[in-house]
N, C-alpha and C positions, 0 to 999 in steps of 0.2 A: 497426510497434511504436510504442506510445505510452509516453512517459516522464513520470512525475510526481515532483516533489520533495516530500518530507515533512520539515518542520522540527520536530525534537523540542523540547519545552518545555525540557528540560534536556539539554545536550549529552552527558552521560554516560548517562542513563537511557533516553532515547528513548521516552517513554510513548506518544506518538501511534502510532509504528510498532508497538509491542507491542499496542496496542488494535486496530489494523487487522489484525494477524496473528491475534490471539485465542488462547485457550487451545488448545494442541496444533495450532495452525493452522486451527482450526475456522471462524473468521470469514472469513479469506481464502479458505478452501475453499468456503464458501457463496457468496461473490462469484464465484469462478471457475465454480462449477456453474450459478449462475443466469444469468450472462452468456455462458457458453460460451467462456471465455478462460483463459489461463495467466498468473499473476501471480508475478513474482519481486521480492523485496525485497533490496536491497543489504545485505550483512552489515555489522555495526558495524565489524569489523576492516578491511573494505575501505574504509569511509568515512574511516578514519584521523582521527578526532576532528572531522570536518567537521560543521557544524550541520544538514546535510541528508543524507538517505539516499534513493537513487533507488528508485522503484517502476516496474518495466517490465511492461507489459501487452501480451501477444501473442495474436493470434487472427486468423482468416481474414477476419473481417467488421469493417469500420471502425465500424459502429453498435454492435456488441458491445463493442469496445474502449472506445468512448465511454461506454456504459452502465456498464461496470466502473469507469472512471475516476470517474464521478459517484458510484458507490457507495463507492469508496475515499474520495473527498472528503467525502462525507456522514458516514462513520465518523470522520474526522478532526474535522469540525465537532461531531459528537456528543460526542467526547472533550473538546473544548475548552469545551463549554457546561456 
């Protein structure tokens, strides 16, 4: 399992996390399908006001997990630009 921390721009809104998830989970679903992994994002209530939420990426293949992590990081960077 690979774990990535995403820091929201606003501790309340978490826009980066929302951008990675996408409408109805569509963006994260595309990343899962293209990389062949499962991605779980820590729920806001579990983060308890922390400025970061965990993104866990699981899959049998380390290369697939790495590709998915890069795609998630690219989405975050895309949101920030």
